[in-house]
C-alpha positions, 0 to 999 in steps of 0.5 A, a space after each residue: 677460947 679455942 673453938 671447933 666448928 663442925 657441920 655435916 652436909 646432908 644430901 638435901 643440903 649440899 650448899 654449906 655456905 650459909 651454914 659456914 658463914 653463921 658458924 664463924 660468926 658464932 665463933 667471933 661473938 664468943 671471942 673464940 679462935 677457930 682451931 679446928 674446922 670439920 666439914 663432911 658429908 655423911 649419914 648422920 645415922 653413923 657415929 664413926 664419921 672421920 671428921 666427928 671422930 677427929 673432933 671428939 679425939 681433939 676434946 678428949 686431948 684438951 684441945 678444944 673449949 667449945 664446939 659449935 654446930 649449926 643444928 643438932 642434927 648436923 652433929 648426929 641423927 641418933 639421939 643416943 649418939 648425940 647424947 653420948 658425944 655431948 656427955 663426952 665433951 662435957 666430961 672433957 670440959 668442952 662447951 657445946 653449941 647448936 646456934 640456930 636452936 639456942 642450945 648451949 650446954 656448959 661443962 659443970 652443968 648450970 641449970 639450962 645445961 642439965 635441963 638440956 641434957 635431961 631432955 636429950 636423955 629422955 629422947 635417947 631412951 625414947 629411941 632406945 625403946 622404939 629400936 627395941 620394940 622394932 627388933 622384937 617385932 621383926 623377930 616375932 614376924 621372922 619366926 612366924 615366917 619359919 626363919 632362924 633367929 640367932 647365929 647361923 647354924 654351922 654344918 657339924 660332922 657327919 654321923 658316919 665320921 663320928 661313928 668311925 671315930 667312936 668304934 675306933 675307941 676314941 673319946 668324945 673329946 678326941 672325936 670333937 678335936 679331929 672333927 673340929 667340933 664341940 663335944 655336944 655337936 658330936 654327941 648330938 650328931 649320933 643321938 639325932 643325926 644332926 648337930 644343930 640345935 633345934 630352933 
């Protein structure tokens, strides 16, 4: 069995010696050969950590049979990311173990593995709902404070520029092309004096 040991060192736990020893012991109990050992420092909220990406790439290329982590939160903080990564490992036929929490998700899905994935999916959905709710509340608060929501409003052409080109006989399309804006922005400038859409 080709095993990857993965450990993300948190800023609160700067000494990874204990985790490293436990991971190596777990690999030995599995009867596996450690072919990849990744230890990195970084935020668990980021799913683009270089070591994690190296692990996932090795799994997708069929170079791993099992991934062993110390705790689930050392694999990732976001339930959405953890679930997505474990599903990718499962699809690649790679077993996932979090040794201090008794989590063992086997590819092919025995009953316990399916239960664990279902629970992770539920936590991920809850996390997704919380993110949506926080976003919605933040936008409501920003609107109440008079802030613009959405893309930044780009400065459009001046009314004088548009009128000068129109009086010279140019079409709306030609005016827009000459001034580097949309035909809507050019028309709106003449109607309201401003090309920005009302918020």
